[in-house]
C-alpha positions in Angstrom: 37.0 128.5 76.5 34.8 126.5 78.8 35.1 128.2 82.2 33.9 125.1 84.0 36.7 123.0 82.6 39.4 125.6 82.9 38.7 127.0 86.3 39.8 124.0 88.3 36.3 123.6 89.7 35.0 120.1 90.1 32.9 118.7 87.3 29.7 117.5 89.0 27.3 114.9 87.7 24.5 117.5 87.7 26.5 119.6 85.2 27.1 116.6 83.1 23.8 114.7 83.1 23.8 114.3 79.3 26.7 112.8 77.3 29.2 115.5 76.5 32.2 115.4 74.2 35.4 117.0 75.5 38.4 117.6 73.2 41.6 115.7 74.1 45.0 114.5 73.0 46.7 111.2 73.4 49.6 111.8 75.7 51.5 108.6 75.1 54.9 108.0 73.5 53.7 107.5 69.9 54.3 109.6 66.8 50.6 109.7 66.0 49.6 112.0 68.9 45.9 111.5 68.1 43.2 114.1 68.6 40.7 112.5 71.0 37.1 112.9 71.9 36.3 112.1 75.6 32.7 111.0 75.9 31.4 111.8 79.4 28.1 111.1 81.1 27.2 111.8 84.7 30.7 112.8 85.3 32.2 109.5 84.1 34.3 108.7 81.1 32.3 106.2 79.1 34.2 106.2 75.8 37.3 107.6 74.0 37.2 108.1 70.3 39.5 109.5 67.7 38.6 112.9 66.3 37.0 112.5 62.9 37.8 116.2 62.1 41.5 115.8 62.7 43.0 114.8 59.4 45.8 112.7 60.8 43.6 110.8 63.3 40.7 110.4 61.0 38.4 109.0 63.7 40.6 105.9 64.2 42.5 104.9 67.4 44.8 102.1 68.3 43.5 99.2 70.4 45.3 100.6 73.4 43.8 104.1 73.6 40.3 102.9 72.3 40.1 101.0 75.6 41.3 104.0 77.7 38.4 103.8 80.2 39.8 100.4 81.3 43.0 102.2 82.3 41.4 105.2 84.0 39.0 103.1 86.1 41.3 100.1 86.6 40.6 98.4 90.0 44.3 98.6 91.0 44.5 102.3 90.3 46.2 104.2 93.1 43.8 106.7 94.6 45.6 108.0 97.8 49.2 108.6 98.8 51.0 105.5 100.2 54.0 104.8 102.4 56.1 101.7 102.4 55.4 99.3 105.3 57.4 96.2 104.0 60.8 95.7 102.6 61.8 97.4 99.3 60.5 95.4 96.4 57.7 93.7 98.3 55.2 96.3 97.3 53.5 96.6 100.7 52.1 100.0 101.4 49.7 101.8 103.8 47.6 104.9 102.9 48.6 108.3 104.3 47.3 111.8 103.7 48.7 114.2 101.2 49.8 116.4 104.1 51.9 113.6 105.6 53.3 112.6 102.2 54.4 116.1 101.3 55.8 116.8 104.8 57.8 113.5 104.6 59.3 114.3 101.2 60.1 117.9 102.2 61.8 116.9 105.4 63.8 114.1 103.7 64.9 116.4 100.9 65.9 119.1 103.4 68.0 116.6 105.4 69.7 115.2 102.3 70.5 118.7 101.0 72.0 119.6 104.4 74.2 116.5 104.5 75.0 115.8 100.9 74.0 118.8 98.8 71.0 119.2 96.5 72.7 117.2 93.7 72.2 114.1 95.8 68.5 114.4 94.7 67.7 113.1 91.1 64.4 113.5 89.2 63.8 110.6 86.8 61.1 111.1 84.2 60.5 110.6 80.5 57.5 110.2 78.1 54.9 108.4 80.1 53.0 111.6 79.5 54.1 113.8 76.6 51.8 116.8 77.2 54.0 119.9 77.4 52.9 120.6 80.9 52.9 117.1 82.3 56.2 116.2 80.6 58.2 119.2 81.6 57.0 122.4 83.2 56.3 122.8 87.0 58.4 119.7 87.7 61.5 121.2 86.0 60.9 124.5 87.8 60.8 122.8 91.1 63.9 120.6 90.7 65.8 123.6 89.2 64.9 125.8 92.2 65.9 123.0 94.5 69.3 122.7 92.8 68.8 119.0 92.2 70.9 117.0 89.7 69.7 117.4 86.1 68.6 114.3 84.1 69.8 113.7 80.5 66.7 112.2 79.0 68.4 109.9 76.4 66.6 106.6 76.7 64.6 106.8 73.5 65.6 109.2 70.7 68.8 111.2 71.5 71.1 109.3 69.0 68.7 109.7 66.1 68.0 113.3 67.0 71.8 114.0 67.0 72.2 112.3 63.7 69.4 114.4 62.1 70.7 117.6 63.7 74.2 117.4 62.2 72.9 116.3 58.8 69.6 118.3 58.3 70.0 120.8 61.0 66.7 120.1 62.6 64.3 117.4 63.7 62.0 117.8 60.7 60.8 115.4 58.1 58.0 114.4 55.7 54.4 115.1 56.3 52.9 111.8 57.4 49.8 112.4 55.2 52.0 112.7 52.1 53.0 109.0 52.3 49.7 108.2 50.7 51.1 109.6 47.4 54.5 108.0 47.6 55.5 105.5 44.9 58.1 103.7 47.0 58.0 103.4 50.8 60.9 102.0 52.7 60.0 101.1 56.3 63.4 101.1 57.8 63.4 99.6 61.3 59.8 100.4 61.9 56.6 98.4 62.4 53.8 101.0 62.0 51.0 98.6 62.5 52.2 98.4 66.1 53.7 101.9 66.7 52.5 104.3 64.0 49.0 103.2 62.9 48.1 106.4 61.0 51.3 106.2 58.9 50.3 102.6 58.1 46.9 103.6 56.8 48.7 106.0 54.4 51.1 103.2 53.4 48.1 101.0 52.6 46.6 103.8 50.5 49.8 104.2 48.6 50.0 100.5 48.1 46.5 100.4 46.6 47.7 103.1 44.2 50.6 100.9 43.1 53.4 101.9 45.4 56.0 99.4 46.4 56.6 98.8 50.1 59.9 97.5 51.4 60.7 96.6 55.0 64.2 96.6 56.4 64.3 94.9 59.7 65.9 91.9 61.5 62.4 90.8 62.4 59.5 90.1 60.0 57.0 92.3 61.9 53.3 92.5 61.3 54.0 95.4 58.9 56.9 93.6 57.1 54.6 90.6 56.4 52.4 93.0 54.4 55.2 94.6 52.4 56.3 93.5 49.0 59.8 92.7 50.2 61.5 92.1 53.6 65.2 92.7 53.8 66.3 90.9 57.0 69.5 92.7 57.8 71.6 92.1 60.9 70.9 94.4 63.8 73.0 97.6 63.8 74.2 97.3 60.2 71.9 99.9 58.7 74.6 102.4 57.9 76.6 99.8 55.9 73.4 99.2 53.8 72.9 103.0 53.2 76.6 103.5 52.2 76.3 100.7 49.6 73.1 102.3 48.3 74.9 105.5 47.8 77.8 103.7 46.1 75.3 102.2 43.6 73.5 105.5 43.0 76.7 107.4 42.3 78.4 104.5 40.3 75.4 104.1 38.0 74.4 107.8 37.7 75.7 108.2 34.1 73.2 105.5 33.0 70.3 105.9 35.4 70.4 109.7 36.1 69.4 108.8 39.6 71.2 111.7 41.2 69.7 115.2 41.2 72.8 117.3 40.5 70.9 120.6 40.7 69.7 119.7 44.2 73.2 118.5 45.2 74.9 121.6 43.9 72.5 124.1 45.5 71.3 122.4 48.7 74.1 120.0 49.9 77.6 120.3 51.2 80.5 117.9 50.7 79.3 115.8 47.8 82.9 115.2 46.5 84.0 114.0 49.9 81.0 111.7 50.1 81.7 110.3 46.7 85.2 109.4 47.8 83.9 107.9 51.0 81.4 105.5 49.4 83.7 104.5 46.5 84.8 101.3 48.3 81.4 100.6 49.9 80.4 98.0 47.3 77.2 96.0 47.6 79.4 93.0 48.2 81.2 94.6 51.1 77.9 95.7 52.7 76.3 92.4 52.1 78.9 90.6 54.1 78.2 93.0 57.0 74.4 93.1 56.7 73.8 89.4 56.1 71.8 89.9 52.9 72.7 89.3 49.2 74.6 91.9 47.2 71.9 91.6 44.5 69.3 92.7 47.0 71.3 95.9 47.7 71.7 96.6 44.0 68.0 96.2 43.5 67.1 98.4 46.5 69.4 101.2 45.4 68.1 101.0 41.8 64.5 101.1 42.9 65.2 104.1 45.2 67.1 106.0 42.5 64.4 105.4 39.9 61.7 106.9 42.1 61.6 110.6 43.1 58.5 110.0 45.2 60.5 107.7 47.4 59.7 107.9 51.1 61.8 106.5 53.9 60.3 106.0 57.3 63.0 105.5 60.0 62.2 104.6 63.5 64.1 104.7 66.7 65.0 101.0 67.0 67.7 101.4 64.3 69.5 104.0 66.4 69.6 102.0 69.6 73.1 100.5 69.0 76.7 101.8 69.4 76.7 103.5 66.0 73.1 104.6 66.1 73.7 108.3 65.6 75.9 107.7 62.5 73.4 105.2 61.2 70.6 107.8 61.2 72.9 110.4 59.7 74.0 108.1 56.9 70.4 107.2 55.9 69.3 110.8 56.2 71.8 111.7 53.3 69.9 109.6 50.8 67.0 111.9 49.9 69.3 114.8 49.2 71.3 112.7 46.7 68.3 111.9 44.6 66.4 115.1 45.2 63.5 113.2 46.8 63.0 116.1 49.1 61.6 118.1 46.1 58.4 116.1 46.4 56.2 116.2 49.5 55.7 112.5 49.0 59.5 111.9 49.0 62.2 112.3 51.6 62.5 110.9 55.0 60.6 110.9 58.4 62.1 110.1 61.7 60.8 113.0 63.8 59.0 116.3 63.6 59.6 117.2 67.2 61.8 120.1 66.2 59.0 121.8 64.4 57.3 123.5 67.3 58.1 127.0 68.7 58.0 125.9 72.3 58.8 128.4 75.0 61.0 125.9 76.8 62.9 128.4 78.9 59.6 129.8 80.1 58.1 126.4 80.9 61.2 124.9 82.6 62.9 128.0 84.1 66.5 126.8 83.9 67.5 130.2 85.3 66.3 129.0 88.7 69.2 126.6 88.9 71.9 127.8 91.4 75.5 128.1 90.4 78.0 126.4 92.7 81.7 127.3 92.0 80.5 128.7 88.6 78.9 125.4 87.7 75.3 124.3 87.2 74.1 121.2 88.9 75.6 118.0 87.5 73.8 115.9 84.8 73.1 112.2 85.1 72.4 110.1 82.0 69.1 108.3 82.5 70.3 105.4 80.2 73.0 104.6 82.8 70.8 104.9 85.9 71.8 101.4 87.0 75.4 102.6 87.5 74.4 106.0 88.9 72.4 104.3 91.6 75.2 102.0 92.6 78.0 104.5 93.2 79.8 103.7 96.5 78.1 105.5 99.3 80.4 107.9 101.2 79.4 108.8 104.7 78.9 112.4 103.7 79.6 113.8 100.3 80.8 117.4 100.2 77.8 119.8 100.0 79.2 121.5 96.9 80.3 118.3 95.2 79.4 118.5 91.4 81.1 115.2 90.5 78.7 113.1 88.4 80.0 110.0 90.1 78.9 111.1 93.6 76.1 109.3 95.3 72.3 109.7 94.7 70.4 109.7 98.0 66.9 110.6 96.7 65.2 109.5 93.5 61.9 111.1 92.4 60.3 109.0 89.6 57.3 110.2 87.5 56.3 109.6 83.8 58.6 106.6 83.8 59.2 103.1 85.2 63.0 102.5 85.3 62.8 99.1 87.0 61.2 97.9 83.7 62.3 100.3 81.0 66.0 101.1 81.9 68.8 98.8 80.6 70.8 96.5 82.8 67.9 95.9 85.0 69.7 93.9 87.7 71.9 97.0 88.3 68.8 99.2 88.5 67.1 96.9 91.0 70.2 96.7 93.1 70.2 100.5 93.2 66.5 100.8 94.0 66.9 98.3 96.8 69.5 100.4 98.7 68.4 101.0 102.2 69.7 104.6 102.2 68.0 105.6 98.9 64.8 107.6 99.5 62.5 107.0 96.5 59.3 108.7 95.6 57.1 107.4 92.7 54.2 109.4 91.2 52.1 107.0 89.0 48.7 105.5 88.4 49.7 102.0 89.5 52.1 100.1 91.7 54.6 99.6 88.9 57.8 97.6 89.1 59.6 100.8 90.2 56.9 101.8 92.7 57.4 98.5 94.5 60.7 99.9 95.7 59.4 103.3 96.7 59.2 104.8 100.2 56.4 107.1 99.1 53.9 106.5 96.3 51.7 109.3 95.0 48.6 108.9 92.9 48.7 110.5 89.4 46.0 111.5 87.0 45.4 110.0 83.5 44.9 112.4 80.6 41.1 112.8 80.8 41.7 114.1 84.4 43.9 117.2 83.6 44.5 119.9 81.1 47.5 120.1 78.7 48.7 121.1 75.3 50.5 118.6 73.1 53.0 118.5 70.2 53.8 115.5 68.0 56.9 113.9 66.8 55.1 112.3 63.8 53.1 115.1 62.4 52.9 118.9 62.5 49.8 119.6 64.6 49.3 121.1 68.0 46.5 119.5 70.0 44.7 120.7 73.1 43.8 118.3 76.0 40.9 119.4 78.2 40.0 117.9 81.5 36.9 115.8 81.0 36.4 114.2 84.5 37.4 114.9 88.0 40.6 113.3 89.2 39.9 109.9 90.7 40.3 109.7 94.4 43.1 112.0 95.6 45.1 111.9 92.3 47.0 114.9 91.3 48.4 116.0 87.9 52.2 116.5 87.8 51.8 120.3 87.8 49.7 120.4 90.9 51.9 117.9 92.7 55.0 120.0 92.2 53.2 123.2 93.1 52.3 121.7 96.4 55.7 120.2 96.9 57.4 123.5 96.3 55.3 125.1 99.0 56.1 122.2 101.4 59.9 122.5 100.7 59.8 126.3 101.0 58.8 125.7 104.6 61.6 123.3 105.4 64.2 125.3 103.4 63.6 129.0 104.3 67.0 130.0 102.9 66.1 128.9 99.4 64.4 132.0 97.9 63.9 130.3 94.5 61.4 127.9 96.1 59.2 131.0 96.6 59.5 132.2 93.0 56.1 133.2 91.6 56.5 130.7 88.7 56.1 127.8 91.1 52.5 128.9 91.7 51.5 129.6 88.1 48.2 128.0 87.0 48.0 125.3 84.3 45.8 127.5 82.2 48.4 130.2 82.1 51.1 127.8 81.2 49.0 126.3 78.4 48.3 129.7 76.9 52.0 130.6 77.0 53.6 127.3 76.2 54.1 128.2 72.5 55.6 131.4 71.0 52.5 132.7 69.2 54.6 135.3 67.4 56.7 132.7 65.7 56.3 132.4 61.8 55.1 128.8 62.1 52.1 130.1 64.0 51.4 133.1 61.8 47.7 133.6 61.4 47.0 131.1 64.2 45.8 131.8 67.7 45.1 130.0 70.9 41.4 130.7 70.4 41.6 128.7 67.1 43.3 125.8 68.9 40.6 125.9 71.7 37.8 126.0 69.2 39.0 123.2 66.8 41.0 121.2 69.3 44.1 121.3 67.0 45.9 123.4 64.5 48.7 122.8 62.0 52.0 124.7 61.9 52.9 126.9 59.0 55.6 125.2 57.0 56.2 125.3 53.2 53.7 123.2 51.4 53.4 121.4 48.1 50.1 120.1 46.9 48.6 120.6 50.3 51.3 118.7 52.2 54.2 120.1 54.2 57.5 119.8 52.3 60.1 121.3 54.6 63.2 120.8 52.3 61.7 121.1 48.8 63.8 124.2 48.2 66.6 123.4 50.6 66.3 125.6 53.7 68.0 123.1 55.9 68.6 124.2 59.5 72.4 123.6 59.5 74.8 126.6 59.7 75.4 126.3 56.0 71.7 126.1 55.2 72.4 122.8 53.3 72.1 119.1 53.9 75.6 118.4 55.2 77.2 115.3 53.8 80.4 116.7 55.3 79.8 118.1 58.8 82.3 120.6 60.2 80.6 120.4 63.6 81.4 116.7 63.8 85.0 117.3 62.7 85.4 119.9 65.5 84.2 117.4 68.0 86.8 114.9 66.8 84.2 112.7 65.1 84.1 111.4 61.5 82.7 114.3 59.5 81.3 112.0 56.8 78.7 109.2 56.8 80.3 105.9 57.8 79.5 102.6 59.4 80.2 102.2 63.2 79.8 98.6 64.3 77.6 97.8 67.3 79.4 97.6 70.6 78.4 93.9 70.8 78.4 93.2 67.1 80.0 90.2 65.3 83.3 92.0 65.4 83.3 92.0 69.2 85.0 89.5 71.5 81.6 88.5 72.9 80.7 86.7 69.7 82.1 83.3 70.7 80.4 83.1 74.1 77.2 84.9 73.0 76.6 84.2 69.3 73.0 85.5 69.1 71.9 89.1 68.8 68.9 90.0 71.1 66.2 92.0 69.4 63.4 93.4 71.6 60.8 95.2 69.5 57.6 96.4 71.3 54.5 94.2 71.6 51.5 95.6 69.8 49.2 96.2 72.7 51.7 97.8 75.0 53.4 101.2 75.1 56.8 100.5 76.7 55.5 99.2 80.1 52.2 101.2 79.9 49.0 99.2 79.4 50.6 95.9 80.2 48.5 95.6 83.4 45.3 95.9 81.5 44.0 92.3 81.1 42.1 92.9 77.9 45.3 94.2 76.3 47.8 91.8 77.8 45.7 88.6 77.3 46.1 88.4 73.5 49.9 88.4 73.9 50.0 85.6 76.5 53.3 84.8 78.2 56.4 86.3 76.6 58.4 84.0 74.3 61.8 84.1 72.6 61.4 83.8 68.8 64.2 81.8 67.2 65.0 80.9 63.6 64.6 77.1 63.2 68.2 76.8 62.1 69.4 78.4 65.4 67.1 76.2 67.4 68.3 73.0 65.7 71.9 73.9 66.5 70.9 73.9 70.2 68.5 71.0 70.2 65.6 73.3 71.0 62.0 72.3 70.0 59.1 74.6 69.6 57.6 75.4 73.0 60.6 74.2 75.0 61.6 76.2 78.0 65.0 77.8 77.4 67.4 80.1 79.3 68.4 83.3 77.5 71.5 84.7 79.2 74.6 86.8 79.1 77.0 88.2 81.7 74.4 90.7 82.9 71.4 88.5 83.5 69.1 85.8 82.3 65.5 85.0 81.4 63.7 81.7 81.3 60.8 81.5 78.9 59.3 79.4 76.1 60.9 79.2 72.7 58.9 79.9 69.6 60.5 78.6 66.3 59.8 80.9 63.4 61.5 82.2 60.3 60.2 85.7 61.2 63.4 86.2 63.3 66.3 86.1 61.0 69.2 83.6 61.6 71.5 84.8 64.4 68.8 86.9 66.1 66.7 86.1 69.1 63.5 88.2 69.3 61.5 88.9 72.5 58.5 91.2 72.1 58.6 93.3 75.2 56.3 95.5 77.3 55.3 92.9 80.0 55.9 93.8 83.6 58.4 91.8 85.7 55.7 89.6 87.2 54.7 88.3 83.8 53.2 84.8 83.9 55.0 82.0 82.2 58.5 83.5 82.4 61.2 84.0 84.9 63.6 87.0 84.7 63.2 90.1 82.7 64.3 91.0 79.2 66.0 94.3 80.2 68.2 92.4 82.7 70.1 91.4 79.6 70.5 94.8 77.9 73.5 97.1 78.3 74.2 100.5 79.7 76.7 101.3 77.0 75.8 104.5 75.1 75.6 105.5 71.4 78.2 107.4 69.4 76.1 110.5 69.3 73.5 111.8 71.7 74.7 109.4 74.5 71.6 107.3 73.9 70.6 103.8 75.0 71.7 100.8 73.1 68.9 98.3 73.8 69.4 96.5 70.4 73.1 96.1 70.8 73.1 93.0 73.0 74.6 89.5 72.6 73.1 86.5 74.3 73.2 82.7 74.2 70.3 80.3 74.6 70.2 76.8 76.0 67.6 74.3 77.2 66.8 74.5 80.9 
C-alpha cells in the first residue's frame, strides 16, 4: 500500500512532480464499473484512462468518464459550505465555514428531534457514487445512531431484483465477457452503446463471429439500429412476449427438441404448472398485447430454442412499470427451459450485484438503530418522496410516532438529485419548497435539488477519496485510490458524517450511540474490512492482491474460462432450483407462476382515451441520470431535449417536424420541439432524458409527467408506465 495515499496526508506538488498513475474505479451508476487510471502531474488530475490490464475495461472508457477532469475541475464546482440567502428554489447562497455549517445542522436536528422525534429526519441518497464506502457506510451509521427514518432505495432496480430473487434465488447472471462467444444475443430493453459499453464490444465481437443480435424495445436505440432485428413491442408488455415464447417452445418440443428435459428435471421446480399456465398464451394472444406480429414471436421463440448459446441481456427499463417484477421473473425462466445456463455463453444477465460477500452489517451498523415501542424507525420509499414530503404538517407530531405518513421536517440529500430524478416532479418541488422543511444537500454542484437547500456542502469526486467498488455487470472487485487532494474544502461522504456525528453528539448528549467508536473509524479500516475475506468467493484472494493489481475476480464456477453460475444448477432458492413455481410468492398472496401484469397506465386503463400515448424516457448517451448534464462538452451534442414521435402519431395531431408541442397529463406538462421519426414506435412518445431543469429550448421537465405508483414486486419506481397526450402549442 502507498502510505502517502492511505494516510490521509495531503498530496503535495513536490511529491508528484512527475506524472503518476493511480489506480481507480468508476463510481457511477453503470454496470461496467470500469477500472481506471488517474494520471496526475504536479498534484493535478490531467487525464483519466481505462485500465488496459482489467479484462472487462480493456483500456476503453465511455465518453463521459474519459472527460472526467472536466467534471472535477468544472468552474461551477462547489468548494465551500453554503447557506441559503434567497427564497427556496432561487439558488442564492453565501459561503460559510464548516464549523458554522455543522453547528447549524446539529442544532436544527436536535430541535427537530426534541419536537417531532428523530423519524422526522430523512436521509435521501442513491447511486450518485456506488463505492461501498461513499454509497453506504458512515452515512448509514450516523443516521442509524440518530434514529432517523430509514430510506427504501427503490428508484432503480428493486422490482427486477425481486423478480430474480424469487426465480433464481440470487442476483447473479452471465459473465459479461462470455457474450463474445454467444450465437444469439437478445438485447431486451437495453441500449448498451449508451449504458453498457463493454457489453456492446462483446456483442460486436459475437456478431463478427456470426451471432444474431435481436433488440426488443419500444424505441429503436443506437444499439437496436445495429442489430439484425428490432422488435418494437409496446412498453410494459415484455412478460406477455416471454409467455408466448414459452408456449411455442413447449408446443413444438416434440419436433424441435428445444427443451432441455434433463436440466428441467434436475434443476427446476414447477414445470408442469408452468406448462399449464402458458398453454393459452398463444403468439396471437401476445401479439395483440405487444403490438407486433404473431409470426415475429414464432420466429423469435424458434431461434431461441434452436440455440443453446443464447444470451439474454435484460436491463432495468423493462421493470419500471406496474408489472415489472413479474416481467423480469417471467423472462428469467427462459434459460432454464432450454438449458441455456449449461453454456457460459448462454443464460441471462440483469445483475451480478448479489455476487459479492459484502460485510453490510459491519459497514452500516443497523444495530445502532433505537427501538421505540419495539419497532425500528419507519421506512420511507424514495420512489414516493413527492407524497412523503407533502404530508399535512401537524403542529407537533408525537416524539415516538412511527407512522410512515407523519411529516418529514428535515431532508439530507447526498449521492442523489430528487428534484430531477424522482417521479411526479411537481409534487417533489412542492415538498422541497416547504418553509418548514430543513434541507441539506451534499454535492459537487448546485443541482436542481440544491437550489432548494438551506445548507449546501461541497463533496469530493472519485479521484479525491479512497473507496472499494463492486459491480452489477461483472464479477470483479476494484479499488479506488485518492489521486489528488480534495478541491477547496470538499469532503468525502465518510468524513462528512464523521464530523457531523461529533457535532450532533455535542447537541444531543443523551444519545450514546452518537459516540460509538464506529462513527470515528477510518476509511482505510472500512475498505480493508468491507468484504468477508473468508468467504468461498474470495478463497485464495487477499486485500494485498486487490491493492497490487487494482482489481480481483470473485471465485464462481467457470466454464472455458468464463463464470457460469448455474451450469450445474446451484440456484440460490430454498429448493436450490430455478423456481417456475414460487412458494414464497404464493405465501405472500401473489401469483406463484409467471404471468403478465398490465402496466398501471396501460391500454387497458381508463386513461387511454384522454392520454393515448405512452411516454418512454430512456437515458441520453452522454448523461448518467442527471450527472454530467452540466458539462458543456457532453451536453452540447444532445442540444435541446425533443419529443420523438412516429410520423403517423404526428399526422393525427397535425404536428410537423420541429414544431413546438405540449406533452401533458394530469401530473404536469412539458413544452419542447417534436422530432418525427420511425425510431419511436406508434403510440409511444420518446424523450431522451438527463437534462437539468434549466435545459435550453424547453419548458417544464420530463419527470413532472411520471407517476409515483409502485411496481408489483420490490415497490420500485414506474417511470415507463406513463400516459400522455401531445398537442401543438
